Every structure is written in structure tokens, then in C-alpha cells.
N, C-alpha and C positions, 0 to 999 in steps of 0.2 A: 522245546519250550514246555514248562510245567503247566499243570492244570490251573494253578493259581495265577500264573502269568497270563495264560490265555483268557481267563475270566476277567482279569484286570484290564487287559487290552480291549476285550469286548465291551466292558462297561464304559471305558473311556470313549470308545467309538460311539456307542449309543448316546452318551451324555453330551458329547461335544460336536459330533459330526452329523447327527440326525436332528431334523427340526421338530417332528411331532412331540418328542419328550420335552422340548423347550416350550412349545405352545401349551402342552398339558401342565407344565410347571406354572405358567402364567395364570391359567385358569384356576389352579389350586390356590395360588397366592392371592388372586383377586377375591376368591371366596373367603379366605382367612383374614385378609387385611383390608379388603374393600378399598374405597377411595378415602383413605385417611387424610386428614388435614395435616400438612407438614409445614405450613407457613401461617403467620398471624393474619395476613390479609391476602386476598386474591388480586387486589388492585395492583397495577404496575407502579413501579417506583419512579419511572421517567415518563410521565404523561406526554411529554413533547415528542417522543419518538426514541428509538434505540437502534442505532446503526448495526450493532452486533447482532441483535435479534433479527433484524430485517435481512441481513446477509445470510444468517444461518437458515432462515426459512426459504430464501430464494435459491441459494446454491449449495446448502448443506455445510457451509463453513464461513468463517469471518475472522478477521484480526480484530482484537479488542483495542480500540483506539485509546491512546493516552494512558495505557496501563503502566504504572510505575511502582512496582513492588520492591521491597528491600529483601534481596535474596541472600541467604547465608552462603559464605564461601565453602565450597566442598572440593577437596583435593581429589582429582581423578586418578592419580598415580596408585593409591592403595586398592583401587577398584579393578585394575587391570588383571585379566585372567579369571576373575570370579564368575563370569558368565558360563564358564566350563563348556564352551562350544555351542551354547544356546544363543539366540539372537539378542537377548538382553537379560538382565536380572534386576529385581527390585531392591534397591539399597535403602529404602525409606525406614525400615525398622531401626536401623542403626543411627538414624538422624531424626527420630521422631520428635524429640524435645525441641530441636532447632526448627523443625519444619511446621510444627503445630501452629505457631503464631502466624506464619505465612499463609497457611490454609485458611485460617480464620479471617485474615486480612483480605484474601480473595473473596470469601463469602460476604464480606462487608462492603465490597466495591459495588456501588449502586447499579452500574450498567450490567454487571455480571449477575447480581441477585435478581434484577429485573428480568434479564434474559431467561434465567431459570424459572421464574414465576410464570412468565408468558409461555415458554416452550412446553411446560408441563402443566398448564392450566391451573397454576397455583398449588400443585401437589408434587413437587420434585422429591426425589430421594437420593441421598448420598450413597452411591454404590461402592465406590472405591477410591483410594489414593495410592499412587505408586510413583516412586522416583526411579525411573528406568534408565539404567546405564547400558548402552549398546556399544559393541566393539566389533572390529572386523572379523569375519568368519568365512571359511572356504566353502561352506555348504549352504544350500537354500532349503529352509524348513517350511512347514505348512503356513506359519504365520507370515512368511515373507512372500508367499504367493498372493495373487490378487484375490480379494474376498470382501464380503460384507460381514459386519459383526451382528450377532443375534443374541445380545444380552437382554434386549427388550424391543418392543415395536417402535419405541422412540427413546433415544439415548443421546448423551452429549459428552464428548471429551473436551475438557479444558486443559490446554497444554501450555506450560510455562518453560521456556528454554533456560536451562542453567549453564549452558555452554553455547559458544558460537556454533551455529548449524549451517554449514554450506552444503553444496551438492555432494561432497565427498563424505559427509557425516550421515548419510542416509536419512534426509529430512522426510517428514510425513508426506507420502506421495499418493495422490488420489485423482480421480476424475470427479468434477463437480456433479451435483445431483442431476442436472439436465442430461448429461452424458451417461451417468450411471444408470439412469432409468431405461436405457436401451438394453441392458443385460436381462436376459430371460432367467428368472429365478426358479430353481427346483422347488417343488412342494415338499420334498422329503429330505434331501441332503444339503448340508452347508456347502456352498460353491467354493471351489478353489480353481484359479485359472493361472496358467503360465503366461509369459509374454506372448509366446506363439499362439496360445489359445485365443487371446484377445484379438490378435491380428486375423487369424483364420476364421473365427466364428462371428466377430462383430466389427471387423475392420478398424479396430482401435489400435493406434500406435502408442505404446507405452511412453515413447519419447515426448508425446504431447500431454502427458499427465502434469498436474500441478505439483510442484515441490515446495513445501513450506519452509524455505530457508529463513533464517533470522538471526538476530543478535541476542546475546544474553539478556534476559528480562522480557523479551517479546512474548506475547500471550495470544493464543488462538483458540477458537472453539470449532468443533466439527461434530457432525452426527455420523459415526462410522457405520450406522445401519442404512444410511441413505447414499453414502459415497463409497464407490468401489475403491479399495485402497490396498496397499501392500505394507508389510512391516519393514523395518529399517534394513537396508543393505549397505553396510558401512565400509568405507575405506579408512575412516578416522573415527575415534570414539565420540559419543555424544551423551549428554545427560539432560533428561526432560522430565518435569513433574507432570503426571497425568492425574487429573481429578475427573472422575466419571460419575455421571448422574443418570438416573432412569426414573420411570414411574414408581409408584409405591408397590407395584406388583410386577417385578421384572420376570423375564423368562428364566433367568438363572441368577442365583445368589452369588455365583462366582467361586464358591468353594474355599479352600484354605488359603488361596493367594490374596484374598480381599482383607479389608481391615478386620482386626479381631474385635470382639465385643468390648474388651476393656479399652481399646483405642477409641472406639466410637463413644463410649461414655466419657472418656477423658476429653475428647474433642468437643463434645456437647457441653460439658461443664465449663470448659475454657471459653467457648463461644458465648455462653450465657453470661459469663463473668465480664468479658470485654465488650460485648455488643449489647448486653442487656436483653437478649432475645428479641431484638427489634424486628427481625423478619422470620427466621427459621425456628420452628419448634423442636422439641425433643424427638418427635417422630421423624423428622428429617434425617437425623443421624443414626437412629437405632433400628 
């Protein structure tokens, strides 16, 4: 292995697998960005209550009731083989123009916007959008082991199913927050657990984990930093839109795999045009 390859591997390990650099990154961003206002109002949009928010706080996940978004049709056939042995790949860039209106429609849904405002104390930040295509693979990679995400101290995945997701499609699989709290977290290294580790160390049977199966159009929220979860282990392909939100000063900006600056500006301008800036400010997107 060349010196450059060794340095790249070491950098990747330090950046993604150790926690202190992430905590330090959050401190730096907090100092630079502070507690920026990213919404027009801190008040909730649904004063009578929000079942999505209540479920997210109680168990770390919830199904968004009554979500009915118009999803563009995306043919899975041309996507086959493009993951190149990885658990998934993001095909959003090729469908950006078709998916931008959907993303804005999601942000304009009152229950979802209200959930974001409440969960992040009126200051959410749009961390990323990805249309992840997953397909069968013969290998188990790091993201497919049991783990917590460390993008921020508080984070939220909003998942919209573009295909039918049954148990053979590798549905999002996790333990609710009350069970996940039993895991002893390392102060230094991002945890990765095999099925055998969970049984031996914590008496947790992976067969008892929750599997978020659903139909095309179903919508779920989850905090991947609170719920111990595993990446997709597929016997059949699946296609899921992930919208991820953090505080205004996350532990990690996500690198090159997150939305590009021009996409953020484009999304912000489109939202301002169709929604009139009714909830989220420019700082929410950029």
C-alpha cells in the first residue's frame, strides 16, 4: 500500500470512526454559526398536538399519518448494478429536477414542518437529501452492522418509500429508543456491532428489532442517533428518499456526498417561490 493510500485510509478512519473529531467539529461550527434562526417562527404549527413529534420523542421513530405525496415514477431497471458492490448508491442527482418539487412539498406539510420546528427548538438545518437505491449484495459492510449515527447530537431522517418495501427488501431495521438506551457507548470510537455481539453483550435478539416495511408513498421519521440500527440487507431492490436534518451546527457536514451548494440555492429559491417563505428561511437550506 502506498504512502498516499495509507494517509487516505488513516484520514478516513479519524474522520468517520472516531468521535472526538466530530465533537470538535461541532464546537467549531457552534462558534462560527451560533444558534442561527432558520425558521420564521419558533411557535408550533399544530398547537393541538402532533402525533409524529410525540412518537419521535417517545421511541425515536414514527410513521407520518396521512402523508399523501405525489411521487414521480422512477424505473428501477436502469439502476441495477450501479451500486458496484456497495450497500446503496444515491441516484438523486440524475432526478433532481423531478424530485425538487417533492422535497418542497414535504417541507410544506404542516405536521412535518411542525415536527422539525419542535424537535430542533425552532432552528433545524437541512443536512442532506438522497434517493438511495439498495440492491442485494453478498458482503456485509460497516454500514450494515448495528450502529448509531453521529452526524449530530440530535438528528432526524425523514424516509419516503418509492418502492414497496417488505422484509426481503432490507427495510430500515432498528431497536426503539428505550431498548437502544441499553447499549453502552464508547467515548472514543463509533460503535459497530454484529448480530452475535448484540446477543453476547446485551442479550438483544436481532430478530426482535423493528422492521419498517411499507407501501410506496409511506413516510417515516427516525432519529438514527437515538436508535441502534443497521443498513439495508437486501434480497430484493428498494428505493427510498432520505431527507436528513440536524441542528445548525452538526458534528459533520457530510463531505462530498451531501447536497452541493448550487442545489441548496436552487431548493431555497424554489421553496421561497412556491411556499412564500412561510416557515423556513434561507439559513435553513444554506
